[in-house]
Structure formats: C-alpha cells, structure tokens
N, C-alpha and C positions, 0 to 999 in steps of 0.2 A: 334244734329249734323246731320249734311248734305255730300255726298261726292258724287262727281262724277257722278253729275246731268248731260245730255244729254235731247235734244229735245226730244227721242225716246216716242213712242202713241205704247199705249195698241197690237196692234197689227204688230206691232215690225217692222213699217216706221218710219223715224223720221221726221219732222217737218219740213219747209225748206229746204228740201233735196229732190229734185226728178231724177233719171235717166232717159233720152232717149234713145231713140230704138236705137240708135247711140253708150250706151255707155258711151254718156257723163256725168257728174252729173250737177243740177243745182241745185248751194247752193246763199241759202241769209238767212245775217246772224241775218237779225234783224224778221226774219218766226222764225230762230233757236233760236233764244235770247230772244221772247217770249216764244216760247215752253219749252223750259228749266225752265223761269221762273215759268209759270203755272205746270211743273212740278212739281216744289216746292213748289210751293202753300198749291195741290192736295198731296203731302207725309205732311208737316206740319199738316195740318186739319188733317190728320186720329190720328196725335196722339194730336190736340187738338190744336193748335198752327198755324200762321200765320208769315206772311212775317215781320209783326210788329214785330215778335218777336227775329228776325233775330241782332243779335252782330256783324259779321265780318263777311261778301263777297270776294270771293280772284275768280276773274275769267281770263279761262286761252285761252286766244287764240291762234289760230296755223299762222292766219298772221294778223300783228299789220296793216294790212290795213282796216281792218274792226271792227276797235277797234271805228271810229264816227257811224256807223248803231249797234253796239251793243251796244257804250253810250246813242244813240237815246232814244233806245226799255229800258232798265239799267234804263235811269231815271224816 
C-alpha cells in the first residue's frame, strides 16, 4: 500500500517545480507526474514489487486543466 506519493526528491526539491528569482513558481505537470511514478517505482522496488503489482491507482489533481498532461505521462 502506497499513499501520499509526491515528486519530492531526496534533496527535498520537487521534480517539475522550480521557484524563480521573483518568487513565482514554475510547475510542469508532466515532470511532476513522472517524478511521482519514479518515486512509486523506487518504493515498490524496496518492498520487492514493481508497478506491475499495482491493483488500483487514484490520482488527485489540484487543477483539472492539468489532466491531459498528467494522463499523457501516466499512460
């Protein structure tokens, strides 16, 4: 069982999210989705499993306008 997976890296940054000098955040849903899947793959491998062992996946998006980008990577 995995829950609350994010695109957070080991150095506490997030894949697909960067802060500009003026304080504005640049967010890339495709990179964030890839980062989440990569982190899930890593956690599953530590448990002796893989993405092929997943039975159900639920995705929570803050903005449904990002659905197409998320789905492109997810598929």
